[in-house]
C-alpha positions as CSV (number, residue, x, y, z in Angstrom):
1,M,22.5,55.2,-46.3
2,F,20.5,57.6,-44.1
3,N,20.4,58.3,-40.4
4,P,17.6,56.8,-38.3
5,S,16.7,60.3,-37.2
6,D,15.4,60.9,-40.8
7,I,13.0,57.9,-40.7
8,D,10.1,59.8,-39.0
9,A,9.6,61.9,-42.1
10,R,9.8,58.9,-44.4
11,F,7.5,56.6,-42.5
12,E,5.0,59.1,-41.2
13,D,2.3,56.4,-40.4
14,L,4.2,55.4,-37.3
15,Q,3.5,58.9,-35.9
16,T,-0.1,58.0,-35.4
17,K,0.6,55.2,-33.0
18,R,-0.5,55.7,-29.4
19,A,2.0,55.7,-26.6
20,E,0.8,52.3,-25.4
21,D,1.2,50.7,-28.8
22,C,4.1,48.4,-29.4
23,F,6.4,48.0,-32.4
24,Y,8.1,44.6,-32.8
25,E,10.0,42.9,-35.6
26,S,12.7,40.2,-35.7
27,F,14.9,38.8,-38.4
28,S,17.0,35.6,-38.0
29,L,19.5,33.5,-39.8
30,I,19.3,29.8,-38.7
31,A,21.6,27.2,-40.3
32,A,22.9,23.7,-39.8
33,S,26.0,21.8,-40.9
34,P,25.7,19.1,-43.6
35,D,25.9,16.4,-40.9
36,A,23.3,18.2,-38.7
37,D,25.6,18.1,-35.7
38,R,26.2,21.8,-35.5
39,A,23.9,24.8,-35.8
40,I,23.8,28.6,-35.5
41,E,21.2,31.3,-35.0
42,M,21.8,35.0,-35.5
43,R,18.8,37.1,-34.5
44,L,18.1,40.8,-34.8
45,A,15.0,42.1,-33.0
46,V,13.6,45.7,-32.8
47,A,11.1,46.6,-30.1
48,S,9.6,49.7,-28.5
49,R,6.7,51.2,-26.8
50,G,5.6,54.7,-27.9
51,P,5.7,56.5,-31.3
52,T,9.2,57.9,-31.3
53,W,12.3,56.3,-32.7
54,A,14.3,57.4,-29.7
55,E,12.4,54.8,-27.6
56,R,13.3,51.9,-29.9
57,T,15.8,49.2,-28.8
58,V,17.7,46.7,-30.9
59,E,18.8,43.3,-29.6
60,F,21.4,41.2,-31.5
61,S,22.0,37.7,-30.3
62,F,24.3,35.0,-31.5
63,L,23.9,31.3,-30.7
64,A,26.0,28.2,-31.7
65,M,25.2,24.7,-30.6
66,T,26.4,21.2,-31.1
67,R,24.4,18.0,-30.9
68,A,26.8,16.9,-28.1
69,G,25.5,19.7,-25.9
70,Q,28.0,22.5,-26.2
71,A,26.5,26.0,-26.5
72,W,27.9,29.5,-27.2
73,F,25.5,32.4,-26.6
74,S,26.2,36.2,-26.8
75,V,23.7,39.1,-26.8
76,E,23.9,42.8,-26.8
77,R,21.3,45.6,-26.8
78,F,21.6,49.0,-28.4
79,R,19.5,52.1,-28.7
80,W,18.1,52.4,-32.2
81,N,20.1,55.5,-33.0
82,Q,23.3,53.5,-32.7
83,W,22.3,51.7,-35.9
84,A,22.1,52.6,-39.6
85,L,19.2,51.4,-41.7
86,R,18.3,51.4,-45.4
87,R,15.9,49.5,-47.6
88,G,17.2,46.0,-48.3
89,L,17.7,45.1,-44.5
90,L,21.0,46.7,-44.0
91,M,21.5,47.0,-40.2
92,E,24.9,48.0,-39.1
93,T,26.7,49.3,-36.0
94,E,30.3,49.1,-34.8
95,G,31.4,45.5,-35.1
96,L,28.1,44.1,-36.5
97,K,26.7,43.8,-40.0
98,F,23.5,42.0,-40.9
99,T,22.2,41.9,-44.5
100,P,20.3,39.4,-46.6
101,N,23.6,38.1,-48.2
102,H,26.2,38.9,-45.6
103,C,26.6,38.6,-41.8
104,K,29.9,39.8,-40.3
105,G,30.7,40.8,-36.8
106,S,31.7,39.7,-33.3
107,L,30.3,39.4,-29.8
108,G,32.5,38.4,-26.9
109,D,34.9,35.7,-28.1
110,N,32.7,34.8,-31.0
111,R,33.2,36.3,-34.5
112,W,32.0,35.4,-38.0
113,D,32.1,36.3,-41.6
114,I,29.3,34.5,-43.5
115,L,28.1,34.8,-47.1
116,I,24.5,33.8,-47.8
117,G,23.1,32.8,-51.2
118,G,20.2,30.8,-52.8
119,G,16.9,30.6,-51.0
120,S,13.3,29.9,-51.9
121,G,10.2,31.7,-50.7
122,S,9.7,35.4,-50.2
123,L,11.1,37.7,-47.5
124,P,9.2,41.0,-47.6
125,L,11.4,43.8,-46.2
126,L,10.1,47.3,-45.2
127,P,7.1,47.2,-47.5
128,G,5.1,50.3,-48.5
129,K,5.9,52.8,-45.8
130,W,5.6,49.9,-43.3
131,R,1.9,49.8,-43.6
132,M,2.0,46.3,-42.1
133,Y,2.5,48.1,-38.8
134,R,-0.5,50.4,-38.9
135,D,-4.3,50.1,-38.3
136,G,-3.9,47.1,-36.0
137,A,-1.7,45.1,-38.4
138,E,0.6,44.4,-35.5
139,H,-2.1,42.1,-34.2
140,L,-1.8,39.8,-37.2
141,R,1.4,38.3,-35.8
142,Q,2.8,37.7,-39.3
143,Y,5.6,35.3,-40.0
144,T,7.4,34.6,-43.2
145,H,10.1,32.1,-43.9
146,Q,12.8,31.9,-46.6
147,A,14.3,28.4,-46.9
148,N,17.1,26.5,-48.6
149,L,19.8,29.2,-48.1
150,K,23.4,28.2,-48.9
151,L,26.2,29.5,-46.6
152,A,30.0,29.9,-47.0
153,G,32.5,31.5,-44.7
154,E,33.9,31.0,-41.2
155,L,32.8,31.1,-37.6
156,H,35.3,31.5,-34.8
157,L,34.3,30.3,-31.3
158,G,37.3,31.3,-29.2
159,E,40.0,29.2,-30.7
160,D,37.6,26.8,-32.5
161,V,36.9,27.5,-36.2
162,W,33.8,26.2,-38.0
163,D,33.9,26.2,-41.8
164,M,30.5,27.2,-43.1
165,E,30.9,25.7,-46.6
166,G,28.0,23.4,-47.4
167,W,25.8,24.6,-44.6
168,T,22.1,25.2,-45.4
169,G,19.8,27.5,-43.6
170,H,16.5,29.4,-43.4
171,R,15.5,33.0,-42.5
172,P,12.4,33.6,-40.4
173,H,10.9,37.1,-40.3
174,V,8.4,37.9,-37.6
175,W,6.5,41.2,-37.0
176,G,3.7,42.1,-34.7
177,E,3.0,40.7,-31.3
178,T,4.5,37.3,-31.0
179,L,2.3,36.0,-28.2
180,P,3.5,33.9,-25.2
181,Q,2.9,30.2,-25.1
182,S,3.4,29.6,-28.8
183,T,5.6,27.1,-30.6
184,R,7.2,27.3,-34.0
185,L,8.8,24.6,-36.2
186,A,10.9,25.2,-39.3
187,V,12.7,22.5,-41.3
188,H,14.9,23.1,-44.4
189,G,17.3,20.2,-44.3
190,W,15.9,16.7,-45.1
191,Q,17.4,13.3,-45.2
192,D,16.8,12.9,-48.9
193,G,18.6,16.2,-49.6
194,L,15.8,17.7,-51.7
195,P,15.0,21.5,-51.4
196,R,11.9,21.4,-49.3
197,A,10.6,23.7,-46.5
198,L,8.3,23.0,-43.6
199,E,7.0,25.8,-41.5
200,A,4.4,25.4,-38.7
201,A,3.2,27.3,-35.7
202,V,0.9,26.5,-32.8
203,G,-0.6,28.8,-30.2
204,P,-2.6,32.0,-29.7
205,L,-2.3,33.0,-33.4
206,D,-5.7,34.5,-34.2
207,I,-5.4,33.1,-37.6
208,G,-8.9,33.0,-38.8
209,P,-12.6,33.2,-37.9
210,G,-13.9,30.3,-35.9
211,L,-10.5,29.2,-34.7
212,S,-9.8,29.6,-31.0
213,P,-6.9,32.1,-30.5
214,D,-5.7,29.8,-27.6
215,H,-5.7,26.5,-29.6
216,A,-4.8,27.1,-33.3
217,Q,-2.3,25.8,-35.7
218,R,-1.1,26.8,-39.2
219,G,1.5,25.2,-41.4
220,V,2.9,24.9,-44.9
221,L,5.0,22.2,-46.6
222,R,6.6,23.2,-49.9
223,G,8.6,20.9,-52.0
224,P,9.2,19.7,-55.6
225,E,6.6,17.0,-55.2
226,L,3.7,18.9,-53.5
227,E,2.6,21.9,-51.5
228,R,0.3,21.7,-48.5
229,R,-1.1,24.5,-46.4
230,W,-3.5,24.2,-43.5
231,M,-5.1,26.1,-40.6
232,R,-7.1,24.3,-37.9
233,L,-7.8,23.8,-34.2
234,A,-4.9,22.4,-32.2
235,E,-4.2,21.2,-28.6
236,P,-1.8,23.1,-26.4
237,V,1.8,21.9,-26.7
238,Q,4.7,21.5,-24.3
239,P,8.3,22.6,-25.0
240,G,10.2,20.1,-27.0
241,Q,7.4,18.4,-28.8
242,L,4.9,19.1,-31.5
243,N,2.3,17.0,-33.3
244,L,0.4,18.4,-36.3
245,K,-2.2,17.2,-38.7
246,G,-2.6,19.0,-42.0
247,R,-4.3,18.4,-45.3
248,G,-3.1,14.9,-46.2
249,I,0.0,15.0,-43.9
250,Q,0.9,14.4,-40.3
251,V,4.0,16.0,-38.6
252,S,5.7,15.0,-35.4
253,A,8.7,16.8,-33.9
254,Q,10.7,15.9,-30.8
255,A,13.7,17.6,-29.2
256,D,15.7,15.9,-26.4
257,E,17.1,19.2,-25.0
258,M,15.9,22.8,-25.2
259,L,18.2,25.7,-24.5
260,S,16.5,28.4,-22.4
261,I,17.3,32.0,-23.4
262,R,16.0,35.3,-22.2
263,S,15.1,37.5,-25.2
264,M,13.5,40.8,-25.9
265,G,9.8,40.6,-26.8
266,P,7.1,43.1,-27.8
267,H,6.1,44.0,-24.2
268,G,9.1,42.9,-22.2
269,D,11.5,40.0,-22.1
270,V,10.3,36.5,-22.9
271,L,11.6,33.0,-22.4
272,R,12.7,31.3,-25.6
273,Q,13.4,27.5,-25.4
274,V,15.1,26.4,-28.6
275,S,16.6,23.3,-30.2
276,P,18.1,23.2,-33.7
277,F,18.2,19.3,-33.6
278,A,14.6,18.3,-33.4
279,R,13.7,15.0,-35.0
280,V,11.0,15.6,-37.5
281,Q,8.9,12.9,-39.3
282,V,6.2,13.6,-41.9
283,T,3.8,10.9,-43.1
284,G,0.8,10.9,-45.4
285,D,0.9,12.2,-49.0
286,Y,4.6,13.0,-48.4
287,Q,6.9,10.8,-46.3
288,G,10.2,12.0,-45.0
289,G,12.3,13.0,-42.1
290,S,14.9,15.4,-40.7
291,E,17.3,15.6,-37.8
292,A,17.7,19.4,-38.2
293,G,14.3,20.8,-37.2
294,W,14.4,24.2,-35.5
295,L,11.9,24.0,-32.7
296,E,11.2,27.0,-30.6
297,H,8.8,27.6,-27.7
298,I,8.0,31.1,-26.4
299,S,6.5,32.0,-23.0
300,D,6.2,35.0,-20.8
301,Q,8.2,33.3,-18.0
302,A,11.5,35.2,-18.7
303,E,12.6,34.9,-15.1
304,L,13.1,31.2,-15.6
305,A,15.9,31.8,-18.2
306,P,19.4,31.2,-16.8
307,F,21.0,33.7,-19.1
308,P,21.4,36.5,-19.9
309,P,20.8,37.7,-16.4
310,A,17.9,39.9,-15.5
311,E,20.0,43.1,-15.3
312,L,20.4,43.0,-19.1
313,A,16.7,43.8,-19.3
314,A,17.6,47.4,-18.6
315,R,18.3,47.5,-22.4
316,T,22.0,48.2,-22.1
317,G,25.2,46.1,-22.0
318,S,26.1,42.7,-23.3
319,F,26.4,39.1,-22.0
320,S,28.2,35.9,-23.2
321,I,28.2,32.3,-22.1
322,H,30.0,29.1,-23.2
323,R,29.0,25.8,-21.8
């Protein structure tokens, strides 16, 4: 393991970034119980403005929800030099460990020790001196998705203990400027139990020539019976609902309740409205459904989030809620 202060010499491309340029990347682990009544998200985001590592900030947030409406949320922000990093996505600080196959730590009254295995799809990590961040690559707003993860371990929510055995999950990886007014959907758990993954996004994605950056959609459905990918024009969407039409398939998603969270974004805090219990229906060449769709809407209206409070935006401190 090496100290973050050594990274400048190793990834010299970042030294050419202008002071107004922004570095942004986030990794998440999102998982649901076998009965789709409970779900968790652990999210690690790194953001900064300017070319020096001293200006970078790390945000780690933990979210647990039940279909009945309970929610536990904790978040803490650190300076980058409080973390250790090495290839293979090992991020570690006192009390928190976040790797591809192990998450262990605690925030507030919540603590966890979770092993992660299986998975389909690629998850590129720190590729080629981080060239994906140079020469305007941050404007590609890239997104990758590893699905069908298998979990084991325990989660402690105060005095409540959740057994993670049999939980399934997926791992989104986002880099570049995740723009406001965008919606993402990811589904890994299906009613027929087959290993299948659906990923879709709508919003200002700049995903190809001739597609309006304000009204575009992209998606991929991968399964044992077929694979479909599509990019096309789309209508603006509202939080909590999504309707897509791809090559030979149609997708509809609906969430009854969205949890509003203030999170760190590329150029300041954003409002994230999330639900791990979206009802998803796919028709056409493939027909199937899920009660465990992860639906997330991002906007620049961070001031509308009830928690964490605005004072956390100073990039220090921590906050926890339980409702």
